[in-house]
N, C-alpha and C positions, 0 to 999 in steps of 0.2 A: 105462662107466656101470653102476651097480648095477640089477639087475632089481627090479621092484616087482610086487605082486599087486594086481589091480584088478578091478572088475566094471563093465562098460559096459552101461547100460540104454538100449535103443533102442525108440522108438515110431514105427511106420510108418503114416502115414495116406494116403500116395499110392502105390498099387500099381505105378505106372509106375516108381518108384524101386527096386523090389525087385531087379531084375537088377543095377543099379549097386551096390547094397548088397552083394549076394552076391559081386560081383567084388572089392570092397574087402576083404571078409572073406577071400577066397581069397588076395589079395596079402599079407595079414598072418597067414596060417595058422600060421606059426612061433611067433607070440605067443599063440595061442588055446589055452587048456586045455580049454575046452568051451563049448557054447552050448545054450540052450533057447529055442524059439520057441513062442508061443501065438497061434494065429490067432483073432482075434475078428472074423471077417468080417461077421457080422450087426451088429456095432457100428461097423464101418468102419475098423478098425485092426488092427495086429499088434504084439505085444510080444515083444521078444527080449532075453535077458540073455546076456552074453558074459563068461566068466571069462578073464582075461589074466594072463600072466607075461612081462614084458618091461621094458626101460628106460622110464622115465616119458616120455621124448620120443617114443618109438614109440607108446605108448598114447595120448598126447595128439594125435599126428598122425592116428591112426586115428579117434579121437573127433571131431576137427575135420572131417575129410573126410566122415565119415558125417553129421555135423550140417549140412553144407552141401548135402546132397541135398534136393531138393524134397519137402516133406511129411514130413520125417524129423526127429525130435528125438533127441539123444543126450546122456547125462550119465554121468560117470565117478565112481566112488567108489574111493578107494585104501585099502588096508589100512594100518594104522599101521606105520611102520618101527620095527624093533627098535633100541634104543639100543646102540651099540657100547660094550662095557665095557673099561676099561683093564686091562691085565694087567701085573703087576710081576714 
């Protein structure tokens, strides 16, 4: 399957889920290009953006697992795929 580029946006409102989230990110580290976290503790949440390069099914699997964590929301945005041009 062809690799895709995507950004996974994660909002964590339940601090008890942070270790499970980090474990998932560790399991998928081969797909992660980089990540940035913004702790907004005084507002009661954390923001994390994760840049990914992997097959769409792996990206979707990670997003789904993260989204099932208690107090965690995850949404994925995929970069447009380039159209393959026919060569003659």
